[in-house]
C-alpha positions in Angstrom: 14.1 8.5 -27.8 11.9 4.9 -28.0 8.0 5.2 -27.6 6.4 3.1 -25.1 3.0 2.1 -25.2 0.5 1.5 -21.7 -3.5 1.6 -21.5 -4.8 4.6 -23.7 -1.4 6.1 -24.1 1.7 6.1 -26.6 4.8 8.5 -25.0 8.6 8.7 -24.8 9.9 7.8 -21.6 12.9 9.7 -21.8 16.1 9.1 -20.4 15.3 9.4 -16.9 14.2 6.8 -14.3 11.4 4.6 -15.5 10.1 0.9 -15.1 7.6 -0.7 -16.7 7.3 -3.4 -14.1 5.5 -0.8 -12.0 2.4 -0.7 -14.6 0.2 -2.8 -12.2 0.7 0.0 -9.7 0.2 2.5 -12.5 -3.3 0.9 -13.6 -4.6 1.0 -10.1 -3.8 4.6 -9.9 -6.1 5.1 -12.9 -9.0 2.9 -12.0 -9.2 5.0 -8.3 -9.4 8.2 -10.1 -12.1 6.8 -12.7 -13.8 5.4 -9.9 -13.6 9.1 -7.8 -15.1 10.7 -10.8 -17.9 8.5 -11.6 -18.8 9.1 -8.1 -18.1 12.7 -7.3 -20.5 15.3 -7.7 -18.0 18.2 -7.6 -15.1 19.3 -9.6 -12.0 17.1 -9.1 -8.2 18.0 -8.7 -5.7 15.4 -9.6 -1.8 15.9 -8.2 1.0 13.6 -9.6 3.9 15.2 -7.8 6.5 13.2 -8.9 5.5 13.3 -12.2 8.9 11.5 -14.6 7.7 11.7 -18.4 3.8 12.3 -17.3 2.6 8.5 -17.9 0.2 8.6 -14.7 -1.3 12.0 -15.6 -2.0 11.5 -19.2 -3.6 8.2 -18.4 -5.6 9.8 -16.0 -6.9 12.5 -18.6 -7.4 10.1 -21.3 -8.6 7.0 -19.3 -9.9 8.2 -16.3 -12.6 11.0 -16.9 -15.8 10.2 -18.1 -17.1 12.6 -21.0 -19.9 13.5 -18.9 -18.0 15.2 -16.1 -16.4 18.1 -18.0 -14.5 19.9 -14.5 -11.1 18.1 -14.0 -7.8 19.8 -13.1 -4.8 17.8 -13.4 -1.4 19.1 -12.2 1.6 17.5 -13.0 4.7 18.1 -11.2 8.3 17.0 -11.5 11.5 18.9 -9.4 13.9 18.3 -12.6 13.7 21.0 -14.7 15.6 19.1 -17.5 12.3 16.8 -17.9 9.7 19.6 -18.4 10.0 19.8 -22.7 9.7 15.6 -22.6 6.7 16.0 -20.1 4.8 18.8 -22.3 5.1 17.1 -25.3 4.0 13.8 -24.2 0.7 15.7 -22.3 -0.1 17.7 -25.9 -2.5 14.9 -26.3 -4.7 16.3 -23.4 -5.1 19.6 -24.9 -7.9 18.6 -27.0 -9.7 16.7 -24.2 -13.0 18.8 -23.5 -13.1 19.9 -20.1 -9.6 19.2 -18.8 -7.7 21.7 -17.8 -3.6 21.3 -17.5 -1.1 23.0 -15.1 2.7 21.6 -15.3 5.1 22.9 -12.7 9.0 21.9 -12.1 9.1 22.8 -8.4 10.5 20.6 -5.4 7.5 18.5 -4.4 7.9 20.2 -0.8 7.5 23.8 -2.0 4.4 22.8 -4.5 2.5 21.6 -1.2 3.3 24.3 0.7 2.4 26.9 -1.7 -0.6 24.5 -2.3 -1.6 24.8 1.4 -0.8 28.8 1.4 -3.2 29.2 -1.8 -6.0 26.9 -0.1 -5.7 24.9 -3.2 -6.7 21.0 -2.5 -6.3 18.3 -4.5 -8.8 15.2 -4.4 -6.1 12.4 -5.2 -2.3 13.1 -4.8 0.0 10.3 -6.5 3.6 10.3 -4.7 6.0 8.2 -5.8 9.0 8.8 -4.1 12.7 7.5 -4.2 13.3 6.2 -0.9 11.5 7.1 1.9 8.4 9.8 1.8 7.6 10.7 5.6 9.2 14.4 5.2 6.4 15.2 2.8 3.2 13.0 4.0 2.0 15.9 6.4 2.3 18.3 3.8 0.8 16.0 1.7 -2.0 15.2 4.0 -2.6 18.8 4.5 -3.9 19.5 0.8 -6.0 16.8 0.7 -9.6 17.1 0.6 -11.7 14.8 2.8 -12.3 11.5 1.2 -9.5 12.4 -1.1 -6.4 9.5 -1.6 -3.4 9.2 -1.5 -1.2 6.8 -3.6 1.7 6.3 -1.6 5.1 5.0 -2.7 8.4 4.2 -0.9 11.7 2.2 -1.7 12.9 2.8 1.7 12.8 -1.3 2.0 16.0 -1.5 4.5 14.6 0.4 7.5 11.2 -1.0 7.9 12.2 -4.3 7.4 14.6 -4.8 10.1 17.8 -4.4 8.2 18.8 -1.2 9.6 17.3 -0.2 12.9 18.6 2.7 13.0 16.9 4.1 10.0 13.8 2.6 11.4 14.1 5.1 14.6 14.9 8.0 12.6 12.8 7.5 9.7 9.5 5.7 11.4 10.0 6.5 15.2 10.1 2.8 15.5 11.5 -0.5 16.4 11.7 -2.7 13.4 12.8 -6.4 13.3 13.6 -9.0 11.1 10.4 -11.1 10.6 9.0 -13.5 7.7 6.5 -11.3 6.6 8.7 -8.6 6.7 7.0 -6.9 3.4 4.2 -6.4 5.7 5.5 -5.4 8.5 7.2 -2.7 6.5 3.7 -1.5 4.9 2.2 -1.6 8.6 5.1 0.7 9.8 4.0 3.4 6.8 0.6 2.7 7.9 1.3 4.1 11.3 3.4 6.8 10.1 0.2 8.0 8.0 -2.1 7.5 10.8 0.0 9.6 13.0 0.2 12.4 10.6 -3.6 12.3 9.8 -4.3 12.4 13.4 -2.3 15.2 14.0 -4.2 16.9 11.5 -7.3 15.9 13.3 -8.5 13.4 10.4 -9.1 9.6 9.9 -7.2 7.2 7.7 -8.8 4.0 6.2 -6.4 2.1 4.0 -7.6 1.0 0.6 -4.6 -1.2 -0.9 -1.4 -2.1 0.4 1.1 -4.4 -1.8 5.0 -4.8 -2.5 6.8 -6.9 -4.8 10.1 -6.7 -1.9 11.4 -3.4 -4.1 8.9 -0.8 -3.4 6.3 -0.8 -0.9 3.1 1.2 -2.2 -0.2 2.1 -0.2 -3.4 3.6 -1.0 -5.0 5.5 1.7 -8.4 7.7 2.2 -8.3 10.9 4.5 -11.7 10.9 6.5 -12.7 14.1 7.7 -12.7 12.4 11.5 -11.4 9.7 13.5 -13.6 6.6 13.1 -14.6 5.3 16.8 -11.6 3.5 18.6 -9.5 4.4 15.5 -6.5 4.9 18.0 -6.6 1.0 18.8 -5.1 0.4 15.4 -1.7 1.1 16.6 0.2 -1.5 18.1 3.0 -3.7 18.6 4.1 -7.3 17.2 6.4 -9.4 18.8 8.2 -12.5 17.4 10.4 -14.7 19.5 12.9 -15.9 17.0 13.9 -19.3 19.0 10.3 -20.8 19.0 8.5 -18.7 16.0 5.4 -17.5 18.5 4.0 -14.4 17.6 2.0 -11.9 19.7 0.0 -8.8 19.0 -1.0 -5.8 21.6 -2.5 -2.4 21.1 -0.9 0.7 22.3 -3.8 1.7 24.2 -4.1 -1.8 26.1 -0.6 -2.3 26.3 0.9 -4.2 29.3 3.1 -7.1 30.1 3.7 -9.6 27.4 2.6 -13.2 28.3 5.3 -15.9 27.6 6.3 -17.4 24.2 6.2 -21.4 23.5 9.6 -22.2 24.9 9.0 -24.1 26.9 12.5 -23.6 29.3 11.6 -20.0 29.7 14.7 -19.0 27.4 12.5 -17.7 24.5 13.0 -13.9 24.1 10.4 -11.5 22.6 11.3 -9.1 19.4 9.2 -6.3 19.4 8.5 -4.8 16.1 6.4 -1.4 16.4 4.7 0.9 16.7 2.2 -0.3 13.4 -0.9 -0.3 12.0 -2.7 -3.3 13.4 -6.1 -2.4 11.1 -7.3 -3.9 7.9 -4.7 -2.9 4.8 -7.3 -3.5 2.1 -10.9 -2.6 1.3 -12.3 -5.6 -0.9 -15.2 -3.7 -1.6 -13.6 -0.4 -3.2 -11.6 -3.1 -5.1 -13.9 -5.1 -6.5 -15.6 -2.2 -8.2 -12.5 -1.1 -9.8 -11.9 -4.1 -11.2 -15.8 -3.5 -13.0 -14.9 -0.2 -13.9 -11.6 -1.7 -16.2 -12.3 -0.9 -19.7 -11.2 -3.7 -22.0 -11.1 -1.3 -24.7 -8.5 1.3 -23.5 -6.4 -1.9 -22.2 -6.7 0.1 -18.7 -6.1 -3.4 -16.8 -3.0 -5.6 -17.4 -3.0 -9.4 -16.6 -0.8 -8.5 -14.1 -2.8 -5.5 -12.5 -5.9 -7.7 -12.5 -4.0 -10.7 -10.9 -2.6 -8.2 -8.4 -6.5 -6.7 -7.7 -7.9 -9.9 -7.3 -5.3 -11.2 -4.9 -5.9 -8.3 -2.7 -9.8 -8.3 -2.7 -9.5 -11.8 -1.1 -7.3 -10.3 2.3 -8.4 -7.9 3.9 -5.2 -8.1 5.8 -6.9 -9.2 9.6 -5.9 -11.1 11.4 -2.1 -9.4 11.8 -0.2 -11.9 12.3 1.3 -14.0 9.2 2.9 -17.4 8.8 5.2 -18.8 6.4 4.4 -22.3 6.0 8.0 -23.2 4.7 9.4 -21.8 8.3 6.6 -23.9 9.7 7.9 -27.0 7.9 11.3 -26.1 9.0 10.8 -25.9 12.5 8.8 -29.1 12.6 11.4 -30.8 10.1 8.8 -31.7 7.7 9.8 -32.8 3.6 8.0 -29.7 2.5 5.5 -26.9 3.5 1.6 -28.0 4.0 -0.6 -27.1 1.4 -1.5 -23.4 2.1 -5.5 -23.8 0.8 -6.1 -27.1 2.6 -4.3 -25.6 5.9 -6.7 -22.5 5.4 -9.8 -25.0 5.2 -8.9 -26.5 8.3 -8.2 -23.9 10.3 -11.3 -22.3 9.4 -13.1 -25.8 9.9 -11.6 -25.6 13.5 -13.5 -21.8 13.7 -10.2 -19.7 13.6 -9.6 -16.6 11.1 -7.6 -17.9 8.3 -6.6 -16.8 4.9 -3.9 -16.6 2.0 -1.5 -13.7 2.4 -2.1 -11.3 -0.3 1.3 -9.6 0.3 3.5 -12.7 0.3 3.2 -15.6 -1.2 3.4 -19.0 0.7 2.5 -17.4 4.1 -1.3 -17.3 5.7 -2.8 -15.0 8.3 -4.6 -16.6 11.2 -5.7 -15.7 14.8 -5.0 -19.6 15.5 -2.4 -20.5 18.2 0.7 -21.8 17.4 0.7 -24.9 19.0 -2.6 -25.7 16.8 -1.1 -24.0 13.5 1.9 -26.8 13.7 -0.5 -29.6 14.8 -2.3 -28.3 11.6 0.5 -28.9 9.5 1.9 -32.2 10.8 -1.4 -33.5 9.8 -1.7 -32.1 6.3 1.6 -32.7 5.3 1.3 -36.5 6.3 -2.3 -36.5 5.1 -0.8 -35.1 1.2 1.6 -38.1 1.2 
């Protein structure tokens, strides 16, 4: 088996599923752990629920825990017993790390979470890197997550939340999912809505820390709060889009009423509604800025791609909700090409609107400007660019 180097570790990946391209998400997980270790005043317990070759847990132990706090429990679990020897071999480097205790198991994820709850074992950080849709595990995971703890969640279920399998969206998310130019973002918001409802059923609140995707895997980091924030339920709602004219509208469930008319002047437009989905922020820029400062160049904690990801997410908190593809806007106007994104954003800001480039999908901006003004600005900036 070949060896693979990442951050401060060198290990064998084995014959199981492993993606080198997922390093930015692992970098984020390590920095989140390091940030938690730097602030917590209590012993910490971190769980990699689907550990695979053990790379996340190994990096947590070698890169995220300062020597000043020798009170860390690392739990690494993988349901495949055939990977146990590889996992134990890779984790040998942690045996000599002072104050770090290690627990490895080969249980089904649901069994481990339920047994932890029965034993009243709670975790400060849970990394749940699932194949397919992880929703069946969410309540069990949140039930053993400490207050202010972090859940790092991955899902490879792309078809249902992006509107390509609407029946599966109803089954998995209890929601309607429609095709949309900002499909990756809507998939993340649908997943956040499920997380929020699961947390609320436990009487807890939820804060998104980071949300991103490359189109194949949808990744979220959320913080569990002891109580709901004021008016947190208003973050759940519906997003409507008219395929014919491209107009968009948003309504919170708490204030749900009739939809306004779209921009179709002949009255033939029809809203396609997605949701319930999360209408709140997607990122916590202040936390992401702190993570960038924590990156240790000597340990190679943050790759170039990981740094670019954090910098991009830091510039877009995820509000306003409505995202617009500049290529689609140009196509609707029969323009030669899309308007320069940064120029369009600046023009909308100067006009008194909220606007920024989307951090979730390239070539898109989010704004609260009415579509009529957005189209007018597109025409002006394409004409001015010639």
